[in-house]
N, C-alpha and C positions, 0 to 999 in steps of 0.2 A: 583747678578744683579737685581733680582726681588725686593729684599728688598730696594736696592738703588733707583730703579725706583719708588717704592711706596712712599719712603720718599720725592723724588723730587715732585711727584704729590701732596702729602699732604702739602708740603711747599708752593706750588703755590696756593692751595686752601686757606691756611691760609693768604697768601698775598692778594688774591682777597677778602676774607672776610674783612680783615682790610681796604682795599681800598674802598669797598662799604660802610662800616660803617662810615669812615671819610667823604665820599662824602655825605651821608645822614644826618649825624649829624653836619657836618661842624666844627668838633672839634676832635682833637686827644684824648683829655681826655674823652669826651662823647663817642667816639668810643670804647675806652678801657673799660669804664663802661658797655657798651652794650655787649662787647665780654667777659667780665670777665677776663681781662688781664691788663697789664701796658701800659701807654702811650708810654713808651720807646720802648716796643716791637712792638706796632702798628706802630710807626714811622719807626722802622727798616724794618718791612715788606713792608711799602709803598716805602721807599728808594730803597730797593732791587728790587721791582717790576719796579720802574722807571728805574733803571739801566739795568734790563733785557730787557725792552721794548725800551730803548734808547729814552725816551720821558718824559717830565715833566708833571705830572698828576694834580698837585695842585700848586696854588699860595699861599704861606704862609705869614701871617703877624702876628703881635703881638696880634691882636684882633680876627681874624678868618682865616678860610681856605676855599678857593673856587677852583672850578675845572677850569683847563685850557680848551681850546676848544678841545684839544685832549682827555683830561680826561673825558669831558662830553660825547664825542662820544663813548668812551670805556665803560662807565658806563652801558648802556643798555645791551651790549653784555656780560659784566662780570656778571651782575645780572642774565641773562638768563642761563649762564653756571652754576652758583651756584645753581639755582633752579633745573636744570636738574640733577646736581650731587646729591643734597639732595633727589630728587625724586628716583633716582637710589638706593642710600644707604638705604633709608627707605623701598623700596621694598625688597631689599636683606635681611635686618634685620627683616622684618615682624614686623612692629612697633606696635605690640599689647602686648608687654611685660608690666610688672608692672611699674608704674611711679616711677622715681627716680631722684635725684639731687635737686638742690636748686630752690625754687620757691619764687619770690618776689611779694608780694601782697600789693597794696595801697588801702585805703578805708577812707571814712569820719570818723573822730575820734569817735563821739558819736555812730554811727551805728556800727563801729568796736568793741567798748567796750561792747555794749549792746547785739549784736546779732552775729556778724561775728566771734569774738574770740572763742566762744563755738563751732561753726560749724567747724572752722579751727582745733581746738583741736581734734574733732571727726575725721576729715580728716587725721590728723597726726597719730592717733591710727590705722586707717584703712590702711594707706599706710606708713609704717615705713621707707621706703627708701627715702622719700621726706623730705627735710629740708625747713622750711617756714620762711621767713623774712616778718613779717607783719608791714607795715608802715602806721600809722594813722595820718591823717592831714585833715583839712577841706579845704585846697587848692587843686586845680587840679594838680596832678603829671604829669610830662612829661614822658610818658612811654619810649620813645626812649632814651632821654638824661639821665634818672635816672635808666635805667636798670630794669624797672618794667615789669613783665610778665603779670600780670592781675591787673586791677584797677576796683573797685566797684564805680559806678557813678549813680547819681539820675537824672531823668528827660530826656528831649530831648537831643540827641547827635548830634552835628553839624559836627564833623570831620569824613569825609567819609573814611579816611585812616585806621580807626579802624573797627574791627569786634565787634559787641555788641550782647550779649545773655541776654535776659530778665530772671532774676532769682527770682524776687519778685516784690512787689510794695508797695508804700506808698502814702501819700497825704500831701499837705501843709495845715497846720492848723493855726488858729488865736486864741490866748488865752490871758487871764489876770487873776490875782489873784482876789478872791472875795473882798478883801479889796479895790483894785484899782477900781473895778466896782462899789462898794458901794460909794466911795468918788468922782469918776470922771464920773460916768455914763456908761451905756452900749450902745455902738454905734448900731444904727439900720440899717444903710446902709454904704457902703464903704466910701463915701465922709465925713461921720462923723469923720473919723480918722484924718482929717485935724486939728481938735481941740483937739487931744489926743497926749500924749507922746507915741511914738512908739520905740520899742527896735530894733536896727538895727544889723543884722548879716551880717558883711561885706563880707562873703563868698557867700551870696545869689547872684545868677548870674545876677539878675535884679536890684541889689542895693536897693535904696529906692523906686523903682517903684513896689509897691506891686500889685499883680494881683488877680482878682476875677472873678467868673463866676456868671453872673446875668441873669435875664429874657430877657434882651435886648442884650445879648452876653457878651464877655469878657470885663472887665473894669480894668483900671490901675489907681491907686492913688499914687501920689508922696508924701510920708509921711515924717515926721520929728521926730527927737527924740534926747534926750540929752545923751543917752547911746548907745554905739556901741561896738561890740566885734567881733573878728574873730574866735569865738568858739561857737558852738551851745550850749554846756554845760554852758558856762559863760552867754550867753544870757538868757538861761532858769533860771539861778540863779537870774538874774535881775528881771525877771517876778515874781518869787516866793517872792521877797522882795518888791513887790507892786510898781515896778518902771515904769510899762507901759504895752502896748499891744505887744505881741510877735508873730512873724511869724516864724514857724519852721516846719520841717517834723514831721509827726504824731508820729513817733517812739521816738522822743526826749521827748515828753510830755505825752505820752499815760498813764503812771502810775499816773502822776499828775492829769490828767483829770478824771481818774477813781476814785481817792481818794478825789477829790474835792479841791485839793490844787490850781488848776487852773480851770478856767471856759472857755468853748468855747465862742468865740466872732464871730459874723457875720457868723454863721454856714451855713445858706442858701446860702451864697455866696462863700463858700470854692471851690477852683478849683477841677477839676477832678483828679483822681488818677494819680500818676507818676510812671513810671517804674524804678526799680532798675536793673542796667545792670552790667554784667561782661564784661569788655572791654579789648581787647588785639589787638596787631598789626596784620594787615592782612598778612597772610603767607599761601601759598599753602600747606605747610607741618607743620601743627600745631603739636607741641610736645605733647607726650602722657600725660605728667604731667599737662599741661595747659588744655587739653581736659577733662581729668578725674576730675580735680579740678572744672572746670566750671559745669560739669554735677552733681558733688557731691553737690555744693552750690545751684544749681537750685532745687535739691530735698530737701536739708536741710532747706532752707530759704523760701520756698513758703508758 
């Protein structure tokens, strides 16, 4: 009887987890990705929960899923129950054991290739029970929909639903090749960029509105250019081929600046340093693997 009762409790926990995931992601597929299971099983859990409660929790359509009035009222209570259950089980288990399981990490492509990959390899050697899926892209990953445990992000963070831990810093730089400077001239102030070819990284959060720090405060210049890329590495290659002035994080061009392949442009006007953050979903019961990973990266990348 104890075993049967335990299974019933666990089934209900699974059903509530599925229900909360669908409610928060508004998609059975996204909920399944978040829970690491199949959309079919998530759908089964939700249907069973609805049958047991005798109420429809979701209105389903071909495009999305939304809560009914009853479902919305149940969500807060269900979330609190799950938090209490997780708090109880964490206390019982004494969640200080060695990290284990799969950890999915998202990061900007160039930063991941130049710095993060080495640090992650060291982490994997230190914690052999953790399997890491590193996803590199210069677009912002949706942590909830894509099942991301930790994302590395640069600069100010606007979404308050995330927890952000500062692990390092960089700064935005402006640079161009010596050949470009020799033929097109070296701009002396930000407004001079209006007469230059500027290389556009379409992942830059402010688009063509390049920002500067000047004696009179922050300044924005809306630049133009014939070359655009959604990759910091590709934009760097454009600059190395004398195609224009490049805006990029310092880590992208640090070696080029040191070797003289690129020259700093408008350096007195470069913005202040930007934080590099490890970002993860807010959760009262942060998993051991995420906590240990963030602490390790903060030490390895500072």
